[in-house]
C-alpha positions in Angstrom: 11.0 49.6 -5.9 10.5 48.0 -9.4 13.4 45.6 -8.7 12.0 44.6 -5.5 8.5 44.0 -7.0 10.1 42.0 -9.7 11.8 39.9 -7.1 8.6 39.3 -5.1 6.8 38.3 -8.3 9.6 35.8 -9.2 9.5 34.4 -5.6 5.8 34.0 -5.7 5.8 32.5 -9.0 8.3 29.9 -7.7 6.3 29.0 -4.7 3.2 28.8 -6.9 4.9 26.3 -9.3 6.2 24.2 -6.4 2.7 24.1 -4.8 1.1 23.1 -8.0 3.6 20.2 -8.3 2.7 19.1 -4.9 -1.0 19.3 -5.3 -0.7 16.8 -8.2 0.7 14.1 -5.8 -1.9 11.7 -4.4 0.5 9.0 -2.9 2.1 9.6 0.6 5.6 8.7 -0.5 5.3 10.9 -3.7 4.1 13.8 -1.6 7.0 13.4 0.9 9.6 13.2 -1.9 8.0 16.3 -3.6 8.2 18.3 -0.3 11.9 17.3 -0.1 12.7 18.4 -3.7 10.8 21.5 -3.4 12.5 22.5 -0.1 16.0 21.6 -1.5 15.1 24.1 -4.3 14.0 26.9 -2.0 17.0 26.6 0.6 19.7 25.6 -1.9 20.5 22.3 -0.2 21.3 19.1 -2.0 20.1 16.4 0.4 17.3 16.1 2.8 15.0 13.7 4.9 11.5 13.7 6.2 10.6 11.9 9.3 6.9 11.3 9.3 5.7 10.8 12.9 2.1 11.8 13.2 1.4 13.2 16.8 -2.1 11.3 16.9 -0.1 7.9 17.0 -2.2 6.5 14.2 0.7 6.3 11.7 2.1 5.4 9.3 5.6 6.3 10.5 8.3 6.4 7.9 11.5 8.2 6.9 12.1 9.4 3.4 15.4 10.6 2.1 16.6 12.9 -0.8 20.1 12.0 -1.9 20.5 9.6 1.0 20.3 5.9 0.8 18.8 3.6 3.2 22.2 3.0 4.9 22.7 6.7 5.3 19.1 7.2 6.8 19.9 4.3 9.0 23.2 6.1 10.2 21.2 9.2 11.0 18.9 7.1 13.2 21.8 6.2 15.4 22.2 9.5 16.8 20.9 9.8 20.4 17.3 10.9 20.5 16.3 13.2 23.5 12.6 12.8 24.6 10.1 15.5 25.3 7.6 15.4 28.1 4.0 14.6 27.4 2.9 18.1 28.3 5.0 19.7 25.6 3.3 17.7 22.7 -0.4 18.3 23.6 -0.7 14.5 23.4 -0.9 12.9 26.8 1.6 10.1 27.3 3.3 10.7 24.1 7.0 10.7 24.1 8.0 8.9 20.9 6.3 10.8 18.2 6.6 14.3 19.5 10.0 15.4 19.0 11.1 16.7 15.5 14.4 15.4 14.2 17.1 18.0 13.9 19.7 18.0 11.1 21.9 15.6 12.9 19.1 13.2 13.5 18.3 14.2 17.1 14.7 15.3 18.0 14.1 19.0 18.6 13.0 18.9 22.1 13.4 22.6 22.6 11.1 23.9 20.0 7.8 22.2 21.1 5.0 24.1 22.5 2.2 22.9 24.9 -1.5 23.0 24.2 -2.0 26.5 25.7 0.7 28.1 23.5 3.1 28.7 26.4 6.7 28.8 25.5 8.6 25.7 26.2 11.0 26.2 29.1 13.7 24.9 26.9 13.4 27.7 24.5 14.0 30.5 27.1 17.7 30.9 27.3 19.9 33.4 28.9 21.6 35.9 26.5 25.0 34.6 27.4 24.0 31.2 26.5 22.3 32.0 23.3 25.6 33.3 21.7 29.1 31.7 21.5 32.4 33.6 22.2 32.3 35.2 18.7 28.9 36.5 19.0 27.3 34.2 16.6 23.9 32.8 17.5 24.0 29.3 18.9 22.7 26.9 16.3 21.2 24.6 18.8 18.7 27.2 19.7 15.2 27.0 17.9 14.9 30.1 15.7 11.2 30.7 16.1 8.0 29.4 17.4 7.4 27.2 14.2 10.1 24.7 15.2 12.7 25.8 13.1 16.3 24.7 13.9 19.5 25.6 12.3 22.9 23.8 12.6 25.1 26.3 10.6 28.3 24.2 11.2 27.9 20.7 12.3 31.6 20.1 12.9 32.5 23.0 14.9 29.3 23.9 16.9 30.0 24.1 20.7 28.2 21.6 22.8 27.6 19.2 19.8 27.2 15.6 20.9 30.2 13.4 19.8 27.9 11.0 17.8 26.5 14.0 16.0 30.0 14.9 14.8 30.8 11.3 13.7 27.6 11.1 11.6 28.2 14.5 10.0 31.8 13.5 9.1 30.8 10.0 7.9 28.0 11.4 5.5 29.8 14.6 4.6 27.2 16.9 6.2 28.3 20.5 6.8 25.1 22.0 8.1 21.3 21.4 8.4 18.1 23.3 8.4 15.0 21.6 10.0 11.4 22.7 10.1 8.4 20.9 11.7 5.5 19.8 9.5 2.4 20.9 11.5 -1.2 20.8 10.2 -4.2 22.6 11.8 -6.3 19.4 11.5 -3.6 16.8 12.7 -1.0 18.8 14.8 2.5 17.7 14.4 3.1 15.4 11.5 6.8 15.2 11.6 9.9 17.0 10.7 11.8 17.9 7.3 15.4 18.4 7.3 17.7 19.7 4.5 21.5 19.2 4.6 24.2 21.3 3.1 27.7 20.0 2.1 29.5 22.9 3.7 28.7 25.3 6.7 25.8 27.3 5.7 22.4 28.5 6.6 19.3 29.8 4.7 18.9 33.7 4.4 15.9 35.5 5.4 14.3 35.4 1.9 14.7 31.5 1.8 13.3 31.3 5.2 10.2 33.3 4.2 9.7 31.3 1.1 9.9 28.1 2.9 7.5 29.2 5.4 4.9 30.0 2.7 5.5 26.8 0.9 5.5 24.5 4.1 2.2 25.9 5.3 0.6 24.5 2.1 2.8 21.4 2.1 1.8 20.3 5.7 -1.9 20.6 5.0 -1.7 18.8 1.7 0.2 16.0 3.5 -2.3 15.8 6.1 -5.1 15.2 3.4 -3.0 12.6 1.7 -2.2 10.9 5.0 -6.1 10.8 5.7 -6.5 9.3 2.2 -3.7 6.7 2.8 -5.2 5.8 6.1 -8.7 5.2 4.5 -7.1 3.1 1.9 -5.2 0.9 4.3 -8.2 0.5 6.4 -10.3 -0.7 3.5 -7.4 -3.0 2.3 -7.0 -4.5 5.9 -10.8 -5.1 6.1 -10.7 -6.8 2.8 -7.7 -9.0 3.7 -9.4 -10.0 6.9 -12.4 -11.2 5.1 -10.3 -13.5 2.9 -8.7 -16.7 3.9 -5.4 -16.1 6.0 -3.7 -19.0 4.3 -4.7 -21.8 1.8 -5.4 -25.2 3.1 -3.1 -28.1 2.7 -4.7 -30.9 0.9 -2.8 -34.0 0.1 -1.8 -34.0 -3.7 -2.7 -30.4 -4.1 -0.5 -27.2 -4.0 -2.1 -23.7 -4.3 -0.9 -20.1 -4.5 -2.8 -16.9 -4.8 -2.1 -13.2 -5.5 -4.6 -10.6 -4.5 -4.3 -6.8 -5.4 -6.9 -4.6 -3.8 -7.8 -1.2 -5.6 -7.5 1.9 -3.4 -11.3 2.4 -3.6 -11.9 -1.1 -2.1 -13.4 -3.7 -4.4 -15.5 -6.8 -3.9 -13.3 -9.5 -5.5 -12.9 -12.6 -3.5 -11.4 -16.1 -3.6 -11.6 -19.3 -1.4 -10.3 -22.7 -1.0 -11.8 -24.9 1.7 -11.5 -28.6 2.5 -14.8 -30.5 2.1 -16.0 -33.9 3.5 -14.6 -37.1 2.1 -11.2 -35.3 1.2 -12.7 -33.2 -1.4 -11.8 -29.5 -2.0 -13.8 -26.5 -2.9 -12.5 -23.6 -4.9 -14.3 -20.3 -5.5 -13.6 -16.9 -7.1 -16.0 -14.1 -7.7 -16.6 -10.5 -7.3 -19.6 -8.2 -6.4 -20.5 -4.9 -8.0 -19.6 -1.7 -6.5 -16.6 0.0 -4.7 -15.8 1.0 -1.2 -16.6 -0.5 2.2 -20.1 -1.5 1.1 -18.7 -3.6 -1.6 -16.1 -5.2 0.8 -18.8 -5.9 3.4 -21.1 -7.6 0.8 -18.1 -9.6 -0.4 -17.5 -10.9 3.0 -21.2 -11.9 3.4 -21.4 -13.7 0.1 -18.2 -15.6 0.7 -19.3 -16.8 4.2 -22.6 -17.9 2.6 -20.9 -19.7 -0.2 -18.7 -21.6 2.2 -21.8 -22.8 4.0 -23.5 -24.0 0.9 -20.3 -25.6 -0.3 -20.1 -27.7 2.8 -23.7 -28.8 2.6 -24.0 -29.6 -1.3 -20.5 -28.9 -2.7 -20.8 -31.9 -4.9 -23.3 -29.9 -7.0 -21.7 -26.6 -7.8 -24.9 -25.5 -9.7 -26.9 -25.9 -6.5 -24.3 -24.0 -4.6 -24.6 -21.0 -6.9 -28.4 -21.2 -7.0 -28.6 -21.1 -3.3 -26.3 -18.2 -3.3 -28.4 -16.4 -6.0 -31.5 -16.8 -3.8 -29.8 -15.3 -0.9 -28.7 -12.4 -2.9 -32.1 -11.8 -4.1 -33.5 -11.7 -0.6 -30.7 -9.8 1.2 -28.8 -7.9 -1.5 -31.5 -6.9 -4.0 -29.4 -3.9 -5.3 -26.3 -6.0 -6.1 -25.2 -8.4 -8.6 -22.2 -10.7 -8.4 -20.1 -13.1 -10.8 -18.9 -16.3 -9.3 -17.3 -19.5 -10.2 -17.3 -22.7 -8.0 -15.2 -25.9 -8.5 -15.7 -29.1 -6.7 -12.5 -31.2 -6.6 -12.8 -34.9 -5.8 -10.3 -36.6 -3.5 -7.5 -38.3 -5.4 -7.7 -42.1 -5.9 -6.2 -43.7 -2.9 -7.0 -40.8 -0.7 -10.8 -41.4 -0.2 -11.7 -40.6 -3.7 -13.3 -43.0 -6.3 -11.3 -44.4 -9.0 -12.8 -43.2 -12.4 -14.2 -46.1 -14.4 -13.3 -45.8 -18.1 -12.5 -42.0 -17.5 -9.5 -40.2 -18.9 -7.7 -40.5 -15.4 -6.7 -37.7 -13.2 -8.5 -35.9 -10.6 -12.2 -35.1 -11.4 -13.4 -31.5 -11.1 -17.0 -30.1 -11.4 -17.3 -26.5 -12.2 -20.2 -24.2 -12.6 -20.0 -20.3 -13.4 -22.3 -17.3 -13.1 -21.1 -14.8 -15.5 -17.6 -15.4 -14.5 -14.4 -15.6 -16.7 -13.6 -19.2 -17.8 -10.7 -20.9 -15.9 -7.5 -22.0 -17.6 -5.9 -25.5 -17.4 -2.1 -25.4 -17.8 0.0 -28.5 -18.3 2.7 -30.1 -20.5 0.2 -31.4 -23.0 -2.4 -28.5 -23.0 -3.0 -25.1 -22.2 -6.7 -24.3 -22.7 -9.7 -22.5 -21.2 -12.5 -24.7 -19.6 -15.6 -24.2 -21.7 -17.8 -23.2 -18.8 -21.4 -22.5 -20.1 -22.2 -18.9 -20.4 -24.5 -17.7 -18.0 -25.7 -14.3 -16.3 -24.1 -13.0 -13.1 -26.2 -13.8 -10.0 -29.1 -11.6 -9.2 -29.4 -10.4 -12.8 -32.3 -12.4 -14.2 -35.5 -13.6 -12.5 -34.1 -17.1 -12.2 -30.5 -18.1 -12.4 -29.5 -21.6 -13.8 -26.6 -23.1 -15.7 -25.3 -26.7 -16.4 -22.0 -27.7 -14.6 -19.0 -28.8 -16.6 -16.8 -31.9 -15.7 -13.1 -31.7 -16.1 -10.3 -34.4 -15.3 -7.0 -32.7 -14.2 -3.9 -34.9 -15.0 -1.1 -35.1 -12.5 1.3 -32.1 -13.0 -1.6 -29.9 -14.5 -2.7 -26.6 -12.8 -6.1 -24.9 -12.8 -5.8 -21.2 -13.0 -8.9 -19.1 -11.6 -9.0 -15.4 -11.8 -11.4 -12.4 -11.6 -12.1 -10.0 -14.4 -10.0 -7.4 -12.8 -7.0 -9.0 -14.3 -8.4 -8.6 -17.8 -9.6 -5.1 -17.2 -6.1 -3.8 -15.9 -4.7 -4.6 -19.3 -6.8 -2.0 -21.0 -7.5 -4.1 -23.8 -10.7 -5.8 -25.1 -11.8 -9.0 -23.4 -10.7 -11.2 -26.4 -7.3 -9.6 -26.5 -7.0 -9.9 -22.7 -7.9 -13.6 -22.7 -5.3 -14.1 -25.5 -2.7 -12.4 -23.5 -3.6 -14.5 -20.5 -3.4 -17.7 -22.4 0.0 -16.7 -24.1 1.5 -15.9 -20.6 0.4 -19.3 -19.2 1.6 -21.1 -22.2 5.1 -19.5 -22.3 5.7 -20.2 -18.6 9.0 -22.1 -18.2 9.1 -25.6 -16.8 10.2 -24.6 -13.3 7.3 -22.1 -13.1 4.8 -24.7 -14.2 6.0 -27.1 -11.4 5.5 -24.4 -8.7 2.2 -22.6 -8.4 3.9 -19.6 -6.7 6.3 -19.1 -9.5 3.4 -19.6 -12.0 1.2 -16.9 -10.5 4.0 -14.5 -10.5 5.0 -15.1 -14.0 1.4 -14.8 -15.2 0.7 -11.6 -13.3 3.8 -9.9 -14.5 3.4 -11.0 -18.2 -0.3 -10.1 -18.4 0.2 -6.7 -16.4 3.8 -5.5 -17.3 5.3 -2.1 -16.5 3.8 -2.0 -13.0 0.2 -2.5 -13.9 -0.1 -5.2 -11.2 0.7 -2.7 -8.5 -1.9 -2.4 -5.7 -2.9 1.1 -6.7 -4.8 -0.1 -9.9 -8.3 0.7 -10.5 -9.6 -2.8 -10.5 -9.1 -5.7 -7.9 -7.2 -8.6 -9.1 -7.4 -12.2 -7.9 -5.2 -14.9 -9.4 -5.5 -18.5 -7.9 -3.4 -21.4 -9.2 -4.1 -25.0 -8.0 -1.6 -27.6 -9.1 -2.6 -31.4 -8.9 0.4 -33.8 -8.2 
């Protein structure tokens, strides 16, 4: 009795440790990988895969492997896939996401139950069919009502499809053990499969531990899935509110990188053609996080576009109108913004500067925003935009504009403060890092705005700090004048 109690305590401690590790995961891919690693520990397998196919059809659908490369997963996908009827899944009309994949890649069409809990006709087998000539239980039969499926010997099972055997031989699979992932709130999420190198199957203890672990794992996966869907929805909404593509203007090439935080931020950018061949450039960000900030960002960006078309030659007037609009419609929010009016190049409808330094004339105005950076062969310097408060912070916003002449071959770099915040350093050190990154850009990168924004982004935010899961939104817009 003491030995048995000690064994139970050891088993529960193992399951507790594995569930704690799983509970610390917040990204969907990390969760699926942790489920595979924990399951491999519990059943004594070396390789495995999870086919995530939520029964509600809202996605995302993906296949994650443990000890299997992309080519191996693709090979498993070539196994014939039987379909289940719609009534078996509880999802009317669903046939693609209802069947769980078994160890050889085929979907488990015999372990499904309908909504009333009645046993699937496929699971009812005659006793003579459930056992082979040696008296061993047929591995094709679902072991229990939870969708368990065992292939104890993939190479010698009676009735195994020829393609199944070919895949097993090619990948060196001796046996497989598959379980459905089912959550109370979402129904079927997919199937997890673990592969043995030799003929084998988990014993009763391993099955019991897997059942305990997988019940928690399925519910945690459902919660992470909901979080992923919410983040994807917010990111898609923010992307739809921003320009689908940058405009093509003669003598101008532009590139942009936008990273949205999981909580949904309010940073935006814009580039729009204006009358007489001019170009308007804008970056900014509203306070707050979540869908409300994203919606406010969309409203402000749309308003700024209208003001830019009407009076873009005067960036101060554009921002003043925007500030007045915020005061009337967004009294609880503030925003930073920078607007640049780029005159048409000489010969393309633009005036030739009389006695000026040459190049294309830009007029800029900022409202509490980071200073833009000019990058070229002869200079790499910040534009001294006048310091001013963000919009809707003071009783009356006003700031003078700044004129700049961009020579041919120079690039104007606009960005939001999220780029600086993600460095984790003070503003001065972050600005110095940005300046050093732009100054050290090689000649091919300076000649190509796409390569320049990538170089700056990776130099300022190394070690994956530029990934989309960062806390702050990031906008980096580079406009090169030829």
